[in-house]
C-alpha positions as CSV (number, residue, x, y, z in Angstrom):
1,X,102.1,126.4,58.7
2,X,99.6,128.7,60.1
3,X,96.2,128.8,62.0
4,X,95.8,132.3,60.7
5,X,92.6,132.9,58.3
6,X,92.7,136.0,55.8
7,X,89.3,137.0,55.3
8,X,88.9,139.3,52.2
9,X,86.2,139.6,49.2
10,X,87.0,138.9,45.3
11,X,87.0,141.3,42.6
12,X,83.0,140.8,42.4
13,X,82.3,141.1,46.0
14,X,82.0,137.4,47.4
15,X,83.6,136.4,50.7
16,X,86.8,134.7,50.4
17,X,88.9,133.2,53.3
18,X,92.3,132.0,52.5
19,X,94.9,130.0,54.8
20,X,97.6,127.5,54.6
21,X,97.5,123.6,55.2
22,X,99.8,121.7,57.3
23,X,102.4,121.4,54.2
24,X,102.1,125.1,53.5
25,X,99.8,124.8,50.4
26,X,97.6,127.9,49.8
27,X,94.1,127.0,50.5
28,X,90.6,128.8,50.4
29,X,87.2,128.9,51.1
30,X,84.9,131.3,48.8
31,X,81.2,131.8,48.3
32,X,80.3,130.6,44.9
33,X,79.0,132.8,42.1
34,X,76.6,130.0,40.8
35,X,73.5,131.8,40.1
36,X,69.8,130.4,40.0
37,X,70.4,127.5,42.2
38,X,70.9,126.5,46.0
39,X,73.9,128.4,47.5
40,X,77.3,126.6,46.9
41,X,80.9,127.5,48.1
42,X,84.5,126.5,46.9
43,X,86.8,124.8,49.4
44,X,90.1,123.1,48.8
45,X,93.7,123.9,47.5
46,X,93.9,126.9,45.6
47,X,96.9,125.8,43.1
48,X,97.6,122.3,43.6
49,X,101.2,120.7,43.0
50,X,100.9,118.0,40.5
51,X,103.8,115.6,41.0
52,X,104.9,112.0,40.1
53,X,106.7,109.6,42.0
54,X,110.0,108.9,40.1
55,X,112.2,106.0,41.0
56,X,115.4,107.2,42.8
57,X,114.3,110.7,42.7
58,X,111.1,110.7,44.8
59,X,108.3,113.2,43.9
60,X,108.9,115.1,41.1
61,X,106.9,118.2,39.6
62,X,104.8,117.2,36.4
63,X,104.7,119.7,33.6
64,X,101.3,120.3,32.2
65,X,100.8,121.3,28.6
66,X,99.9,125.2,28.2
67,X,96.3,126.0,29.1
68,X,95.9,123.0,31.2
69,X,93.3,123.3,34.2
70,X,93.4,121.5,37.3
71,X,90.4,121.5,39.3
72,X,91.2,121.1,43.0
73,X,88.5,122.9,45.0
74,X,85.1,121.2,46.1
75,X,81.9,122.9,45.0
76,X,79.6,122.3,47.8
77,X,76.0,122.8,48.7
78,X,74.7,124.1,51.8
79,X,73.4,120.4,52.3
80,X,76.7,119.0,51.8
81,X,78.3,121.3,54.3
82,X,75.5,120.7,56.9
83,X,76.3,116.8,56.5
84,X,80.1,117.5,56.8
85,X,79.6,119.8,59.5
86,X,79.2,117.1,62.4
87,X,82.4,115.5,61.4
88,X,84.3,118.8,61.3
89,X,83.1,119.9,64.7
90,X,83.7,116.3,66.2
91,X,87.3,116.4,64.9
92,X,87.8,120.1,66.2
93,X,87.0,118.9,69.7
94,X,88.1,115.0,69.7
95,X,90.5,114.5,66.7
96,X,88.0,111.7,65.7
97,X,84.8,112.0,63.1
98,X,81.2,111.6,64.3
99,X,80.9,108.1,63.3
100,X,82.2,104.7,64.3
101,X,84.2,103.5,61.3
102,X,83.7,99.8,62.4
103,X,80.1,100.1,62.0
104,X,79.8,102.9,59.1
């Protein structure tokens, strides 16, 4: 696990930030190329590992059929990111979200 962010651009020139999560999964934050609408970004695990619990074996990888697609990144609007920011900021500062779970 690393707190290091790598900032680059995609082949089409969109800002792209890559990093690893706590379990070493490759994650990213990228400005979306979606045109004609409100600006969006992609956020999440880049290549998720698909697994199933097998009795006596624990978590085992699942073989997907050729051509299968697993969507793992969130496609967020600016409004959605604004709504999440207070919770992310509070978590960064206190380890908690910006609401009382007992009254939410």
